[in-house]
C-alpha positions in Angstrom: -16.9 -6.9 0.4 -15.6 -5.9 3.8 -15.2 -9.1 5.9 -16.6 -8.4 9.4 -19.1 -9.8 11.7 -22.6 -8.2 10.5 -23.7 -7.9 14.0 -20.9 -5.4 14.7 -21.1 -3.4 11.6 -23.2 -0.3 11.1 -24.4 1.5 8.0 -21.5 4.0 8.5 -19.0 0.9 8.5 -19.0 0.3 4.8 -20.4 2.6 2.2 -20.0 -0.1 -0.5 -22.3 -2.8 0.8 -24.3 -0.9 3.6 -27.3 -3.3 3.4 -27.4 -7.1 4.0 -28.6 -9.4 1.2 -31.7 -10.3 2.9 -32.6 -6.5 3.1 -31.7 -6.1 -0.4 -34.3 -8.8 -1.5 -36.9 -6.9 0.7 -35.9 -3.6 -0.9 -36.2 -5.0 -4.5 -39.8 -5.0 -4.3 -40.1 -1.4 -3.4 -41.3 0.9 -6.0 -39.5 4.1 -5.9 -39.5 7.0 -5.7 -42.0 6.9 -3.0 -40.0 4.5 -0.6 -41.6 5.9 2.8 -45.1 4.7 1.6 -43.8 1.1 1.9 -41.2 1.2 4.4 -41.9 3.2 7.6 -39.2 4.7 9.7 -40.2 2.3 12.5 -38.9 -0.5 10.7 -35.3 0.5 10.2 -33.0 2.8 11.9 -33.2 6.6 10.4 -29.9 6.3 8.8 -30.8 3.1 7.1 -33.9 4.5 5.7 -32.0 7.5 4.2 -29.5 4.9 2.6 -32.5 2.9 1.2 -33.9 5.9 -0.3 -30.6 6.9 -1.9 -29.8 3.4 -3.1 -33.5 3.0 -4.6 -33.7 6.5 -6.2 -30.2 7.3 -7.4 -28.7 3.9 -7.8 -31.1 1.3 -8.9 -29.5 -2.1 -8.0 -29.6 -5.0 -10.3 -30.0 -7.9 -7.8 -29.5 -10.4 -10.6 -26.0 -9.0 -11.1 -25.2 -8.9 -7.4 -26.1 -12.6 -7.3 -24.2 -13.5 -10.3 -21.1 -12.0 -8.7 -21.4 -13.8 -5.6 -21.8 -17.5 -6.8 -18.1 -18.3 -8.0 -17.0 -21.6 -6.8 -13.9 -22.0 -8.9 -10.9 -19.8 -9.9 -10.3 -19.4 -13.7 -13.3 -21.8 -14.4 -11.6 -25.1 -13.1 -9.4 -24.5 -9.9 -11.9 -25.0 -6.9 -12.1 -22.2 -4.3 -11.6 -23.6 -0.9 -15.2 -23.4 0.9 -13.8 -21.0 3.6 -12.7 -18.5 0.8 -16.0 -18.5 -1.1 -18.0 -15.2 -1.1 -21.3 -15.5 1.0 -23.3 -12.1 1.5 -24.8 -13.4 4.4 -21.5 -14.5 6.1 -19.0 -11.9 5.4 -15.1 -12.8 5.5 -13.3 -11.8 8.6 -9.7 -10.4 8.5 -8.0 -11.8 11.7 -4.4 -10.7 12.6 -2.8 -13.8 11.3 -4.4 -13.6 7.9 -3.1 -10.0 7.6 0.3 -11.4 8.6 0.2 -13.7 5.7 -0.8 -11.0 3.5 2.2 -9.0 4.9 4.7 -12.0 4.1 3.3 -12.3 0.7 4.1 -8.5 0.2 7.8 -9.1 1.5 8.5 -11.8 -1.0 7.2 -9.6 -3.9 9.0 -6.5 -2.8 12.4 -8.4 -2.4 12.0 -9.3 -6.2 13.0 -5.7 -6.8 16.1 -5.5 -4.6 17.9 -8.9 -4.6 20.4 -7.6 -7.3 21.6 -4.5 -5.5 24.2 -5.9 -3.2 25.3 -8.5 -5.7 25.9 -6.4 -8.9 29.8 -7.1 -8.7 29.0 -10.9 -8.6 26.6 -10.6 -11.5 29.2 -8.6 -13.6 31.8 -11.4 -12.8 29.3 -14.4 -13.5 27.9 -12.9 -16.8 31.6 -11.6 -18.0 30.3 -8.1 -18.4 31.4 -4.7 -17.0 29.8 -2.7 -14.2 27.9 -0.6 -16.7 26.2 -3.3 -18.2 24.9 -4.7 -14.9 24.0 -1.2 -13.6 21.1 -1.5 -16.2 19.3 -4.3 -14.1 18.3 -2.0 -11.2 17.0 0.6 -13.8 15.0 -2.2 -15.6 13.6 -3.3 -12.4 12.3 0.0 -11.5 10.9 0.6 -14.9 9.1 -2.6 -14.8 7.5 -2.0 -11.5 6.5 1.5 -12.7 4.7 -0.3 -15.8 3.2 -2.9 -13.4 2.0 -0.2 -11.0 0.3 1.9 -13.6 -1.2 -0.9 -15.7 -1.9 -3.8 -13.3 -2.6 -2.7 -10.0 -5.8 -0.4 -11.0 -7.2 -4.0 -12.1 -8.1 -4.5 -8.4 -11.1 -2.1 -9.0 -12.2 -4.0 -12.1 -11.7 -7.7 -11.7 -12.0 -10.4 -8.9 -8.7 -9.8 -6.8 -8.2 -13.2 -5.7 -7.7 -14.3 -9.1 -5.6 -11.3 -9.8 -3.3 -12.3 -6.9 -2.8 -15.8 -7.9 -1.8 -14.7 -11.5 0.6 -12.2 -10.3 2.3 -14.4 -7.7 2.5 -17.4 -10.1 3.9 -15.2 -12.9 6.7 -13.6 -10.7 7.6 -17.1 -9.2 7.8 -18.6 -12.4 10.0 -15.9 -14.2 12.2 -15.9 -11.0 13.2 -19.5 -11.9 14.7 -18.1 -15.2 16.6 -15.6 -13.2 18.3 -18.5 -11.3 19.1 -20.5 -14.3 19.9 -18.2 -17.2 23.6 -17.6 -18.3 22.7 -14.7 -20.6 23.1 -11.2 -19.4 20.4 -10.2 -21.8 18.0 -12.8 -20.9 18.5 -11.9 -17.2 17.9 -8.2 -17.9 14.4 -9.0 -19.9 13.4 -11.4 -17.1 14.0 -8.9 -14.5 12.0 -6.2 -16.3 9.0 -8.8 -16.4 9.5 -10.1 -12.8 9.3 -6.4 -11.8 6.0 -5.8 -13.6 4.3 -8.8 -12.0 5.7 -7.8 -8.5 2.9 -5.5 -7.6 1.1 -7.9 -5.4 1.4 -5.5 -2.3 -0.4 -2.9 -4.2 -3.4 -5.4 -4.7 -3.1 -6.6 -1.2 -3.1 -3.1 0.6 -6.5 -1.9 -1.0 -8.0 -5.5 -0.4 -6.8 -5.4 3.2 -8.5 -1.9 3.5 -11.9 -3.4 2.1 -11.8 -6.4 4.5 -10.7 -4.9 7.7 -13.0 -3.4 10.3 -13.1 0.3 10.0 -11.8 0.7 13.6 -9.0 -1.3 12.8 -8.3 -0.5 9.1 -5.0 1.6 9.8 -3.8 -1.3 12.0 -4.3 -3.9 9.3 -2.7 -1.5 6.5 0.2 -0.8 8.7 0.9 -4.7 9.1 0.7 -5.3 5.2 2.7 -2.2 4.5 5.4 -3.4 7.1 5.9 -6.4 5.0 6.4 -4.3 1.9 9.0 -2.3 3.6 10.5 -5.4 5.2 11.0 -6.8 1.9 13.0 -3.6 0.7 15.7 -4.1 3.7 15.5 -8.0 3.9 16.4 -8.4 0.2 19.5 -6.4 0.7 20.4 -8.2 3.9 19.8 -11.6 2.6 21.2 -10.9 -0.8 24.5 -9.7 0.8 24.8 -12.7 3.1 24.1 -15.5 0.6 26.2 -14.0 -2.0 29.1 -13.8 0.6 29.0 -17.6 1.3 27.4 -19.2 -1.8 26.5 -18.6 -5.3 24.3 -15.5 -6.0 21.8 -18.0 -8.0 20.7 -19.5 -4.6 19.3 -16.0 -3.8 16.7 -16.3 -6.5 16.2 -20.0 -5.7 15.1 -18.7 -2.3 12.8 -16.2 -3.8 11.3 -18.8 -6.0 10.6 -21.1 -3.0 9.1 -18.3 -0.9 6.8 -17.0 -3.5 5.5 -20.5 -4.5 4.9 -21.4 -0.7 3.0 -18.0 -0.3 1.1 -18.5 -3.6 -0.3 -21.8 -2.0 -1.0 -19.9 1.3 -3.0 -17.1 -0.5 -4.9 -19.7 -2.5 -5.9 -21.2 0.9 -6.9 -18.1 2.8 -7.5 -15.3 0.5 -11.2 -14.4 0.4 -13.2 -14.3 -2.9 -15.1 -11.0 -2.9 -17.4 -9.5 -5.6 -16.0 -7.3 -8.6 -16.1 -3.7 -7.3 -17.0 -1.8 -10.6 -18.6 -4.5 -13.1 -19.8 -1.7 -15.2 -16.5 0.0 -15.9 -14.0 -0.9 -18.6 -10.2 -1.1 -18.4 -10.0 2.1 -20.2 -12.4 3.9 -18.1 -10.5 2.6 -14.9 -7.2 4.3 -16.2 -9.0 7.3 -17.3 -10.6 7.8 -13.7 -7.2 7.1 -12.0 -5.9 10.1 -14.0 -9.0 12.2 -13.3 -8.5 11.5 -9.5 -4.8 12.6 -9.9 -5.6 16.1 -10.9 -9.2 16.7 -9.2 -8.9 15.4 -5.6 -7.2 17.8 -3.2 -6.7 15.1 -0.5 -5.1 12.8 -2.8 -2.9 15.3 -4.3 -1.9 16.4 -0.7 -1.1 13.0 0.5 0.7 12.0 -2.9 3.1 15.1 -2.3 3.7 14.2 1.3 4.5 10.6 0.5 6.7 11.7 -2.5 9.0 14.0 -0.1 8.8 11.0 2.7 10.0 8.5 0.2 12.9 10.7 -1.0 13.9 10.9 2.6 13.8 7.3 3.3 15.5 6.2 0.1 18.2 8.8 0.3 18.9 7.9 4.0 19.5 4.2 3.2 21.4 4.6 0.0 23.8 6.9 1.6 24.1 4.9 4.7 26.4 2.3 2.8 28.9 5.0 2.1 28.5 6.4 5.7 29.3 3.1 7.3 32.1 2.0 5.0 34.0 5.3 5.5 35.6 7.0 8.6 35.0 6.6 11.4 33.2 3.2 11.1 35.0 1.3 8.3 32.4 -1.4 8.3 32.6 -4.3 5.8 30.0 -5.2 3.3 28.4 -8.0 5.5 28.4 -5.7 8.5 26.7 -3.0 6.5 24.0 -5.4 5.2 23.5 -6.8 9.0 23.0 -3.1 9.9 19.7 -3.3 8.0 18.4 -5.5 10.9 18.2 -2.2 12.8 15.6 -0.9 10.2 13.7 -4.1 10.5 13.3 -3.7 14.2 11.8 -0.2 13.4 9.6 -1.6 10.7 8.3 -4.4 13.2 6.4 -1.8 15.2 3.8 -1.6 12.7 0.8 -3.0 14.8 1.6 -0.4 17.3 1.9 2.3 14.8 -1.4 1.4 13.1 -3.3 1.2 16.4 -2.0 4.7 17.1 -3.3 6.0 13.7 -6.8 4.3 14.3 -7.2 6.5 17.3 -6.3 9.8 15.5 -7.9 11.8 12.4 -5.4 10.9 9.8 -4.2 14.5 9.5 -2.9 14.7 13.1 -1.3 11.3 12.8 0.5 12.5 9.6 1.6 15.7 11.4 3.2 13.6 14.4 4.9 11.3 11.9 6.5 14.2 10.0 7.8 15.4 13.3 9.4 12.1 14.0 10.9 12.0 10.6 12.4 15.5 11.1 13.8 14.4 14.5 15.5 11.7 12.9 17.1 13.6 10.1 18.3 16.4 12.5 20.0 13.7 14.7 21.6 12.1 11.6 22.9 15.4 10.2 24.2 16.6 13.5 25.7 13.5 14.9 25.6 10.6 12.2 29.3 11.0 11.6 30.3 11.0 15.3 28.8 8.1 16.9 26.9 4.9 15.7 24.5 5.1 18.6 23.1 8.4 16.9 22.9 6.5 13.5 21.0 3.8 15.3 18.4 6.2 17.0 18.0 8.1 13.7 17.3 4.8 11.9 14.5 3.6 14.4 12.9 7.0 14.7 12.8 7.4 10.9 11.4 3.8 10.3 8.7 4.7 12.8 7.8 8.0 11.4 7.9 7.0 7.8 5.7 4.2 8.5 3.2 6.1 10.4 3.1 8.6 7.6 2.5 6.2 4.9 -0.3 4.4 6.9 -2.2 7.7 7.9 -2.0 9.1 4.4 -3.2 5.9 2.9 -5.9 5.6 5.4 -7.2 9.2 4.6 -7.0 8.8 0.8 -9.0 5.5 0.9 -11.9 7.3 2.3 -12.3 9.5 -0.8 -14.0 6.7 -2.7 -13.9 3.1 -1.3 -14.9 1.4 -4.6 -11.9 3.2 -6.2 -9.1 2.2 -3.7 -7.0 0.4 -6.0 -6.8 3.5 -8.3 -6.2 5.7 -5.5 -3.3 3.6 -4.1 -1.8 3.3 -7.4 -1.4 7.0 -7.6 -0.1 7.3 -4.2 2.3 4.6 -4.8 3.5 6.0 -8.1 4.3 9.3 -6.4 6.1 7.3 -3.6 8.0 5.5 -6.3 9.0 8.6 -8.0 10.2 10.1 -4.6 12.4 6.8 -4.1 13.9 7.5 -7.5 14.6 11.3 -6.8 15.8 10.6 -3.2 18.4 8.0 -4.3 19.8 10.2 -7.2 19.8 13.4 -5.2 21.3 11.7 -2.2 24.1 10.1 -4.2 24.9 13.1 -6.2 25.2 15.4 -3.1 27.2 12.8 -1.2 29.6 12.5 -4.2 30.0 16.1 -5.1 29.5 17.6 -1.7 29.6 15.9 1.7 27.5 13.5 3.7 26.4 16.3 5.9 25.1 18.1 2.8 23.3 15.2 1.6 21.8 14.7 5.0 20.8 18.2 5.4 18.7 18.3 2.0 16.4 15.7 3.6 15.7 18.1 6.4 14.4 20.4 3.9 12.2 17.7 2.5 10.6 17.4 5.8 9.9 21.3 5.8 8.3 20.7 2.4 5.9 18.0 4.0 4.9 20.4 6.7 4.0 23.2 4.3 2.1 20.8 2.1 0.1 19.4 5.3 -0.6 22.8 6.7 -2.0 24.3 3.4 -5.0 22.0 3.9 -6.5 21.2 7.4 -8.0 18.0 8.7 -11.8 18.8 8.4 -12.1 20.9 5.3 -14.7 19.9 2.6 -13.6 17.1 0.2 -13.1 19.6 -2.9 -11.5 22.2 -0.8 -7.8 22.8 -2.1 -6.5 25.3 0.7 -7.8 26.3 4.2 -8.9 25.1 7.6 -12.4 24.1 9.0 -14.0 22.1 11.5 -11.9 23.2 14.6 -8.9 21.4 16.3 -10.5 18.1 17.1 -7.9 15.4 16.3 -9.1 12.2 18.1 -11.5 10.1 16.2 -13.8 9.6 19.1 -14.1 13.2 19.9 -15.8 14.0 16.6 -19.5 14.1 16.6 -21.4 12.1 13.7 -22.3 14.1 10.7 -24.0 13.3 7.5 -21.6 12.6 4.6 -22.1 11.3 1.0 -20.1 8.9 -0.9 -20.3 9.4 -4.7 -20.5 6.3 -6.7 -18.8 5.8 -10.1 -22.0 6.9 -12.0 -22.6 9.9 -10.0 -25.2 8.5 -7.5 -24.9 9.5 -3.8 -25.0 6.9 -0.9 -25.8 9.1 2.0 -25.1 7.8 5.5 -24.1 8.9 8.9 -20.4 8.3 9.6 -17.6 9.8 11.8 -15.9 12.8 10.2 
């Protein structure tokens, strides 16, 4: 699974594949339950002996199945997998930063599919000879399609080979985008938009895959880089959409998207590692059921989902009302100038490696606390001085991007530790709450701006920050997994300051894999 140098990995590093393939072959001859009679403690470290016993007694391994999952040389039975991408249990894949950057770029172009239309709705109405009400359905259909893809396709990352899933998603979204660039029917454009959105969940497959491949001490950094690509797509689509539509036909926006998606499809084909199926014994319905079960039985997941829900509402409300703020007094910016202002947000997002490195050094709870403080500061600045000075707006934008990114990375890193073989499902739950927060933040921010004032609209986002603090403080950083409220384990917030203690990772079938790992 995870792609790291085996000499640098410990049993605690990856609960999914804690033993090398050579050691698995040795263990296949051990007759359980009396493991110690054939394997002495002197042969292996104590933690590995404990893991061996747990694996042999609680989770009998079918080595033939493991082998069968590791010998794929083709995608879809006919497309050769490049040799450097084929899975070899004796030579795990590595995830260098350049490869993570390609994953981030793929996330960027997939996310852009959802937002190209927002700055060009007027041009779309004119091109298709319809009223504004008709074209206003396009963003709604895009969001609805994305929700469908999020709940129905992204959990497949826990069920099938993710390399093939990525290739299918990217080919589908790129091909359907050709239709968006060519069609002259508003109905066809709306239908195609819906299905493009369904297949644009590539980032939600890449983020869990990145977590699996990255080294544990660099996991948050890698997640932050891929996540920055997703956030960059949200802003870049608006900027490029506005600029291209200003100087040429709106269809060129979609042709650009087609070119970018197919170029990155080829790049993913060349570099994306092929890794084994994570849960070969589960069915699609079981994947969906367990995803629903996680959403109501895991306190850490629910805590993180609520924090991201409020954080997404803040981020979306901030940016949707920014257009009205900059277009009105005292700024009176043009549409092009407003679009270019999105570059300020991109600068904040580009700090992803720095943010991830900081999160890697702290217990995720503490990193989340600091990120919420940053978001609160940004909204206080914006509420107090956003209508007075453009400098205050720029500062608020940069601080918000930094805080929002750190919050999502730290929450995601914490939740992914609940059950590593279920990361796609855990991520789907998180992103669904994030998506709903975006919808609420957009609706509430616009409604309050129109019926009240920009100050009132901005102030409500401060209250969302307070809600985040309440949710975070209700459950401390070191409480047991199934504890809903409380505080335990003291005030240790840096990872290296925490002593190792035994923990258990519970498999899909209830077996426990015990190991020594940092808390």
